[in-house]
N, C-alpha and C positions, 0 to 999 in steps of 0.2 A: 604579256608577262603578268603573272598574278602577284599580288602584294606579298611581301615576306610574311612568314608565319613564325610565331613564337617557338623558340628552340630549334629553328631550322636555319641553314645558311642563307645569307642575303646575297642575291646575284650581284655581281660586280656592276658598277655604273660609274660614269664620269660626267663632269660638267665644268664649265669655266668658272673660276673663282677669283676672288680678290687677290691682290699681290701678283697679278699676271701669271696665275697658276692654272693648271687643270687638276681638279680634285678627282682622285680615283679611290674607290673603296678599297681596292686590292692593295693600295699603298699604305693602308692603315693597319694591316696585319701586324700583330704583336702588341697593339694598343687597343684599348676600348674606345668606342666612339659614341658620342651623343650627337645625333643629327636632329635638328629641330626645324620645323616648317612653320613659317609665319606669313601672314597675308601681305604686308607692305612696309617698306622702309619708312622711318620717320613718322609713324602713326603712334598714338599713345601706348596702346597695349604691346605693340611690337618693340617699341623702344624700351619699355619697362622689362619685357622678357629678355631682350639682349643685355640690358644692364645687369639683370639678376644673374645671368650666366657669366657675364664679365666679372662681377663682384665675387664669384665663387671659382673663378678660373684656376687659381693656384691650388685650390682644394681638389678640383678635378684632375689637374696635372699631377699632383702628388699620388693619385690613384691610377696613374698611367692611362688617363682618359683625355681624349681630344674632343673638341666641340666644333661643330660646323652648323651654320644657319643656312636655310634655303628659302628663297622666295622667287617670284617671277620678275622682280625688278632687274634692270640692266646692271652691268658691272660699274658704270660710272656712279649710279645712284648708290650701289653697294659700297663703293670706295668712300664716298662722301659720308654715308651712314656710319660706316666702320670708324672712320677718322673722327667724326664729330663726337662719338660716344666712347672712343678709346677701346673698341673691342679687340682683344688680343687673339681672337680666333677669326677664321676666314668665313666668307659668305659666298655661297654658290648662286650664280645667276641661272635661273631655269625658265627663260622666256618661252621656250617651246614646251614646257611642262613635262619633259621626259622623266626627270627625277621625281617630280610630284606624282605623276601617274604610276611610276614604279612602286611608290609607297601608298598609292590609292588615297591621296589627301585632297584631290580636287572634288569638291562637293557642291551641290546646289545650296546657295546661301540666300538669305533675305536681308536687305538693307533698306530701311525707310520704305518698306512695302514692296520693293522691287526685287525680283529674283535674278540671280546671276551665278555663274560658276566661279568659285574661288577656292583658295586654300583654307582647309580646315586646320586650325592651329593644332599641330601634332608633334610628338617627340618620340624618337626611337633610340633604344640603347642596344648597341651591337658590341659583342665582346671581342677580345683580342683574336679569336679564331674566326671571326666573321659570322657568328651566330646571333640572331636576334633574340635578346633576352627579355626586353620589356618594350611595351608601346603605350603611349598615352595619346588618346584622340579627343578632340573637342576640349582642349586644354583651357583651363582658367589660369591666368598668369600668376595671380597671388599665391605664393608658396610653392609654385611648380619647380623652380630650380632646386629648392631644398629637397623636394620629393625625389627628383632625379638623382641628386647627389647621394641620398640615402640608398637608392637602388644600386648605384655604382659601388658603394661601400659593401653592399650585401653580395656582390658577385663572388 
């Protein structure tokens, strides 16, 4: 399956999520969705990014927009991460990288001179009809949640 394209429908997908749920894209119809991919729970950048979305959550909700985060961490780690930081949105556990590969966010990365495959911090904005409207790849955390919020306002 190829990655979604701007102004095209996003193929349905599902994955296990916090709150003992199964997240399905098709269940989101009628509401906008911000889906953000991050490398790892409880790391500095990922924590800040989650907190930034948390702190703007009510503004997103007022615009009929839900948020969901995705990483390869397990559900137990996600539940702890979510509780520790008071995230009002759910996190999808993508241990088998199905959702990550669906959005083409698994990339070759370098850390301390060693190469490995990992999640490239990325965010996607899907409208209430399931159409991909914006994507951000190689995201820098500072100011990102505000930029996404502005894009939602522009829908």
